[in-house]
VOPAGU-2260 file (C-alpha; in pm, 1 decimal, decimal comma):
REM VOPAGU-2260
SITE   aa  ch    i         X         Y         Z
SITE  MET   A    0       8,5       4,1       6,3
SITE  THR   A    1     140,4     353,6     -97,4
SITE  THR   A    2      48,3     706,4     -17,1
SITE  MET   A    3     179,8    1030,2    -161,7
SITE  ASN   A    4     379,3    1093,5     136,7
SITE  GLY   A    5     433,7     749,2     326,2
SITE  ALA   A    6     516,0     567,9     -32,9
SITE  GLY   A    7     558,4     217,2     122,5
SITE  THR   A    8     845,7     328,3     379,2
SITE  LEU   A    9     774,4     107,5     623,9
SITE  ASP   A   10     726,8    -197,1     407,5
SITE  ASN   A   11     802,3    -523,5     596,4
SITE  LYS   A   12     808,2    -353,5     920,0
SITE  VAL   A   13     610,0    -405,3    1246,0
SITE  ALA   A   14     459,0    -123,8    1455,2
SITE  LEU   A   15     318,6    -117,1    1809,5
SITE  VAL   A   16      96,3     145,1    1879,6
SITE  THR   A   17     -38,4     197,8    2224,2
SITE  GLY   A   18    -384,4     314,4    2297,2
SITE  GLY   A   19    -467,0     248,2    1908,5
SITE  SER   A   20    -829,1     210,8    1908,3
SITE  ARG   A   21    -962,5     541,9    1853,4
SITE  GLY   A   22    -825,3     950,9    1835,7
SITE  ILE   A   23    -472,0     989,0    1732,0
SITE  GLY   A   24    -368,5     638,8    1824,7
SITE  ALA   A   25    -631,0     473,4    1546,7
SITE  ALA   A   26    -510,4     751,6    1302,3
SITE  VAL   A   27    -127,7     656,2    1357,5
SITE  ALA   A   28    -215,7     279,7    1343,0
SITE  LEU   A   29    -369,8     334,6     994,4
SITE  ARG   A   30    -137,7     566,9     876,3
SITE  LEU   A   31     165,9     333,1     970,9
SITE  ALA   A   32      -1,2      59,9     797,1
SITE  GLU   A   33     -67,9     287,7     489,8
SITE  ASP   A   34     306,7     319,9     470,7
SITE  GLY   A   35     311,9     -58,4     461,2
SITE  ALA   A   36     365,0    -171,3     836,0
SITE  ASP   A   37     192,0    -452,2    1014,6
SITE  VAL   A   38      89,2    -316,4    1287,8
SITE  ALA   A   39     -36,8    -433,6    1657,5
SITE  LEU   A   40    -269,7    -173,6    1870,2
SITE  THR   A   41    -341,2    -193,6    2232,7
SITE  TYR   A   42    -672,7    -109,7    2350,6
SITE  GLN   A   43    -814,0    -122,7    2736,1
SITE  GLY   A   44   -1192,8     -89,9    2706,1
SITE  SER   A   45   -1282,4     -11,8    2344,7
SITE  ALA   A   46   -1274,9    -352,4    2198,0
SITE  GLY   A   47   -1512,9    -294,1    1941,2
SITE  ALA   A   48   -1328,8       5,5    1807,1
SITE  ALA   A   49   -1000,3    -155,0    1833,8
SITE  GLU   A   50   -1089,9    -433,1    1615,0
SITE  GLU   A   51   -1247,8    -245,5    1369,5
SITE  VAL   A   52    -920,6     -35,1    1323,9
SITE  ALA   A   53    -719,6    -370,1    1283,5
SITE  ALA   A   54    -992,4    -504,1     994,2
SITE  LYS   A   55    -923,6    -176,9     837,5
SITE  ILE   A   56    -554,3    -260,1     852,3
SITE  THR   A   57    -612,4    -612,8     713,0
SITE  ALA   A   58    -774,2    -469,2     443,0
SITE  MET   A   59    -525,0    -259,5     327,6
SITE  GLY   A   60    -317,6    -586,2     290,7
SITE  ARG   A   61    -113,6    -525,4     585,1
SITE  THR   A   62    -171,7    -737,3     930,7
SITE  GLY   A   63    -348,9    -579,4    1202,1
SITE  TRP   A   64    -399,7    -722,7    1551,0
SITE  ALA   A   65    -568,1    -557,8    1851,0
SITE  VAL   A   66    -458,6    -644,2    2183,0
SITE  ARG   A   67    -603,2    -589,2    2509,3
SITE  ALA   A   68    -378,4    -409,1    2768,6
SITE  ASP   A   69    -393,6    -188,7    3057,5
SITE  SER   A   70    -101,4      23,5    3021,4
SITE  ALA   A   71     -99,4     114,4    3418,1
SITE  ASP   A   72     -23,4    -282,9    3477,2
SITE  PRO   A   73     339,4    -339,8    3407,4
SITE  GLU   A   74     303,3    -707,2    3320,3
SITE  ALA   A   75      45,4    -640,4    3081,2
SITE  VAL   A   76     292,6    -398,5    2895,0
SITE  ARG   A   77     560,2    -634,2    2918,4
SITE  GLY   A   78     348,0    -940,6    2797,3
SITE  VAL   A   79     206,2    -710,1    2504,1
SITE  VAL   A   80     552,6    -658,0    2336,9
SITE  ALA   A   81     635,1   -1020,2    2406,3
SITE  ALA   A   82     306,7   -1127,7    2227,4
SITE  VAL   A   83     406,5    -869,3    1922,2
SITE  ALA   A   84     767,6    -999,1    1891,9
SITE  GLU   A   85     625,7   -1357,4    1924,4
SITE  ARG   A   86     354,3   -1337,1    1642,2
SITE  PHE   A   87     533,8   -1102,3    1387,3
SITE  GLY   A   88     874,4   -1213,6    1451,8
SITE  ARG   A   89    1019,8    -867,0    1494,9
SITE  LEU   A   90     992,8    -518,2    1635,4
SITE  ASP   A   91    1063,0    -199,4    1443,0
SITE  VAL   A   92     859,4      95,0    1538,3
SITE  LEU   A   93     706,0     167,7    1907,9
SITE  VAL   A   94     482,7     435,0    1908,0
SITE  ASN   A   95     370,8     528,0    2269,1
SITE  ASN   A   96      11,8     712,6    2258,1
SITE  ALA   A   97    -177,9     572,5    2525,5
SITE  GLY   A   98    -261,8     828,8    2787,4
SITE  VAL   A   99    -507,7     996,2    3043,5
SITE  GLY   A  100    -529,3    1311,9    3189,7
SITE  ALA   A  101    -686,6    1438,4    3491,4
SITE  MET   A  102    -770,0    1811,8    3515,0
SITE  GLY   A  103    -818,2    2051,1    3810,2
SITE  PRO   A  104    -652,4    2268,1    4078,3
SITE  VAL   A  105    -354,7    2096,7    4208,4
SITE  GLY   A  106    -485,4    2095,8    4563,0
SITE  GLU   A  107    -783,1    1889,2    4490,3
SITE  VAL   A  108    -613,6    1611,6    4239,1
SITE  THR   A  109    -687,6    1293,9    4429,2
SITE  LEU   A  110    -363,9    1053,9    4491,6
SITE  ASP   A  111    -532,7     801,5    4303,8
SITE  GLN   A  112    -539,1    1058,7    4006,9
SITE  VAL   A  113    -166,8    1119,4    4058,5
SITE  ASP   A  114     -80,4     765,5    4044,1
SITE  ARG   A  115    -299,1     675,4    3738,6
SITE  VAL   A  116    -168,9     973,3    3534,1
SITE  LEU   A  117     163,6     916,7    3618,3
SITE  GLU   A  118     170,6     531,9    3549,6
SITE  VAL   A  119      -1,3     546,1    3210,7
SITE  ASN   A  120     159,2     875,9    3083,4
SITE  VAL   A  121     489,8     805,6    3236,1
SITE  ARG   A  122     593,9     466,5    3346,0
SITE  ALA   A  123     410,1     277,0    3078,3
SITE  PRO   A  124     628,8     461,4    2796,2
SITE  TYR   A  125     947,5     341,2    3021,5
SITE  LEU   A  126     844,4     -12,3    3066,1
SITE  TYR   A  127     744,5     -10,2    2689,2
SITE  ALA   A  128    1036,0     101,6    2579,7
SITE  GLN   A  129    1252,9    -135,0    2828,5
SITE  ALA   A  130    1079,8    -425,0    2698,8
SITE  ALA   A  131    1074,0    -339,0    2382,3
SITE  LEU   A  132    1485,5    -303,0    2331,5
SITE  GLU   A  133    1508,1    -682,0    2342,2
SITE  HIS   A  134    1339,4    -711,9    1997,7
SITE  LEU   A  135    1361,6    -335,0    1864,7
SITE  ALA   A  136    1588,6    -393,9    1536,4
SITE  ASP   A  137    1893,8    -152,0    1489,8
SITE  GLY   A  138    1761,1     133,4    1341,7
SITE  GLY   A  139    1419,0     107,8    1475,7
SITE  ARG   A  140    1207,3     383,2    1606,8
SITE  ILE   A  141    1042,3     499,7    1940,3
SITE  VAL   A  142     803,9     780,6    1891,5
SITE  SER   A  143     615,8     909,7    2213,5
SITE  ILE   A  144     265,3    1156,8    2201,1
SITE  GLY   A  145     357,9    1422,7    2424,8
SITE  SER   A  146     125,9    1762,1    2454,7
SITE  CYS   A  147     148,6    2109,7    2379,3
SITE  ILE   A  148      94,6    2196,2    2755,1
SITE  ALA   A  149     425,4    2036,4    2817,8
SITE  GLN   A  150     594,8    2341,8    2630,8
SITE  ARG   A  151     339,3    2595,6    2760,3
SITE  THR   A  152      90,5    2582,9    3012,7
SITE  ALA   A  153    -146,7    2856,9    2904,4
SITE  PHE   A  154    -415,6    2774,6    3156,8
SITE  ALA   A  155    -495,6    2660,8    3513,6
SITE  GLY   A  156    -568,2    2331,4    3613,6
SITE  GLY   A  157    -340,8    2110,8    3420,7
SITE  VAL   A  158     -31,3    2069,5    3635,2
SITE  LEU   A  159     -79,4    1687,3    3649,9
SITE  TYR   A  160    -133,9    1659,5    3284,4
SITE  ALA   A  161     152,0    1875,3    3215,7
SITE  THR   A  162     415,9    1720,8    3457,0
SITE  SER   A  163     342,8    1396,9    3331,4
SITE  LYS   A  164     409,2    1497,4    2934,4
SITE  ALA   A  165     710,7    1713,2    3011,1
SITE  ALA   A  166     852,7    1398,0    3167,5
SITE  LEU   A  167     837,3    1263,0    2824,8
SITE  ILE   A  168    1079,3    1499,9    2707,3
SITE  GLY   A  169    1373,5    1389,9    2979,0
SITE  PHE   A  170    1255,2    1025,8    2860,6
SITE  THR   A  171    1341,8    1107,2    2504,7
SITE  LYS   A  172    1649,7    1282,0    2515,8
SITE  GLY   A  173    1782,3    1028,8    2739,3
SITE  LEU   A  174    1693,5     749,0    2566,7
SITE  ALA   A  175    1810,9     910,9    2246,6
SITE  ARG   A  176    2163,1     928,0    2378,5
SITE  GLU   A  177    2139,8     595,2    2490,3
SITE  LEU   A  178    2030,4     411,2    2205,2
SITE  GLY   A  179    2200,3     646,4    1958,8
SITE  PRO   A  180    2481,6     369,7    1880,6
SITE  ARG   A  181    2231,8     115,1    1764,6
SITE  GLY   A  182    2085,6     363,0    1487,5
SITE  ILE   A  183    1752,3     360,7    1692,7
SITE  THR   A  184    1590,9     744,5    1697,9
SITE  VAL   A  185    1354,1     853,9    1995,3
SITE  ASN   A  186    1130,5    1150,4    1926,7
SITE  LEU   A  187     860,7    1300,8    2100,7
SITE  VAL   A  188     527,5    1465,0    1906,1
SITE  HIS   A  189     346,4    1718,7    2124,7
SITE  PRO   A  190       4,3    1763,7    1956,9
SITE  GLY   A  191    -233,4    2095,2    2013,5
SITE  PRO   A  192    -580,8    2066,2    2032,9
SITE  ILE   A  193    -668,4    1813,5    1843,2
SITE  ASP   A  194   -1043,5    1731,4    1717,5
SITE  THR   A  195   -1105,8    1368,3    1900,1
SITE  ASP   A  196   -1409,6    1241,9    2037,8
SITE  MET   A  197   -1206,9    1298,0    2385,1
SITE  ASN   A  198   -1167,0    1666,8    2275,6
SITE  PRO   A  199   -1383,3    1742,5    1996,1
SITE  ALA   A  200   -1383,9    2091,5    1782,2
SITE  ASP   A  201   -1718,5    2179,3    1869,8
SITE  GLY   A  202   -1688,9    2105,4    2257,7
SITE  ASP   A  203   -1765,8    2319,4    2545,1
SITE  SER   A  204   -1384,5    2456,2    2570,6
SITE  ALA   A  205   -1297,6    2439,4    2189,5
SITE  ASP   A  206   -1309,2    2833,3    2125,2
SITE  PHE   A  207   -1118,6    2864,3    2451,6
SITE  GLN   A  208    -833,6    2617,0    2331,8
SITE  ARG   A  209    -858,1    2721,7    1956,9
SITE  GLY   A  210    -779,0    3086,3    2092,4
SITE  PHE   A  211    -445,3    3006,4    2213,4
SITE  THR   A  212    -337,6    2866,8    1880,0
SITE  ALA   A  213    -167,4    3059,9    1590,4
SITE  LEU   A  214    -345,7    2924,1    1320,1
SITE  GLY   A  215    -700,1    2954,1    1529,2
SITE  ARG   A  216    -807,6    2602,9    1430,1
SITE  TYR   A  217    -842,6    2251,8    1590,9
SITE  GLY   A  218    -561,9    2013,5    1426,2
SITE  THR   A  219    -685,4    1650,3    1299,8
SITE  ALA   A  220    -550,4    1330,4    1427,8
SITE  ALA   A  221    -442,3    1275,9    1068,7
SITE  GLU   A  222    -200,5    1584,9    1111,3
SITE  ILE   A  223     -62,3    1408,8    1408,4
SITE  ALA   A  224     -18,2    1053,3    1226,7
SITE  ASP   A  225     186,6    1260,9     941,0
SITE  ALA   A  226     405,1    1342,2    1191,7
SITE  VAL   A  227     468,8    1029,8    1322,3
SITE  SER   A  228     506,6     875,0    1000,6
SITE  TYR   A  229     791,3    1080,5     919,1
SITE  LEU   A  230     955,8    1038,2    1221,6
SITE  ALA   A  231     892,6     641,5    1194,5
SITE  GLY   A  232    1026,6     667,6     811,3
SITE  GLU   A  233    1355,3     698,6     673,9
SITE  SER   A  234    1367,3    1017,8     588,8
SITE  ALA   A  235    1391,2    1121,4     962,0
SITE  ARG   A  236    1707,1     858,6    1015,3
SITE  TYR   A  237    1894,0    1166,6    1132,8
SITE  VAL   A  238    1648,4    1308,0    1372,2
SITE  THR   A  239    1628,5    1182,6    1726,8
SITE  GLY   A  240    1594,0    1348,7    2070,3
SITE  ALA   A  241    1356,7    1620,4    1901,9
SITE  GLU   A  242    1036,6    1769,2    2018,7
SITE  LEU   A  243     827,2    1831,3    1713,2
SITE  ALA   A  244     549,6    2049,5    1795,6
SITE  VAL   A  245     205,9    1987,1    1570,7
SITE  ASP   A  246      21,9    2240,8    1780,5
SITE  GLY   A  247     -95,1    2526,0    1526,3
SITE  GLY   A  248     116,7    2751,7    1707,1
SITE  PHE   A  249     -17,7    2679,2    2038,6
SITE  ALA   A  250     363,1    2712,1    2201,8
SITE  VAL   A  251     464,6    3004,1    2001,5
């Protein structure tokens, strides 16, 4: 399967996309398949949506596989990576997309919320990468999905979420340095306000969020997938430890 931009750049590669049942994760999974990859995607509760994404991938002539895994469970994380490597015989691209949020004044956020957000948004990418290193081919790719508010906290109430996504900056830079000798690149994409079912462009806070962007609009999940496609492909072989803001100018 070829595209104007991807043109089979991931032919015969295997990708794992966490949180791939909907929104940005689904768009990324489908785009990597369009670029030629077989794609495994994780989900927690949206089995039907995940299977639908996997079916679309299979319809492209690639192999799609939906696997249930709670990213807050270390054993589930390790088990998914091992299962993907066993089923496909290799792993070339890891996309850390699964994430959760808890918005509110810092004094009102509960300990359970703190634990959940840090487990899914910070610990899970670390553990996914740790488990993947046993299988990731030299020259492989790790791409994580951050957030525009890791670069600019433009409004109150996002301390916990911003903290978790800012942690991925250090994770990305440190891992890029460590894996450079193997030719494995590690990069981070910071989405701005993106039109998904969790943050729709016609939602109650949409105009508020849109007002922080230079372009004055929401982005699409496909625009984030474009960035991941670039970082996962051969054209980005000399890009590592980088933060790519796809945020409509939110951080300027």
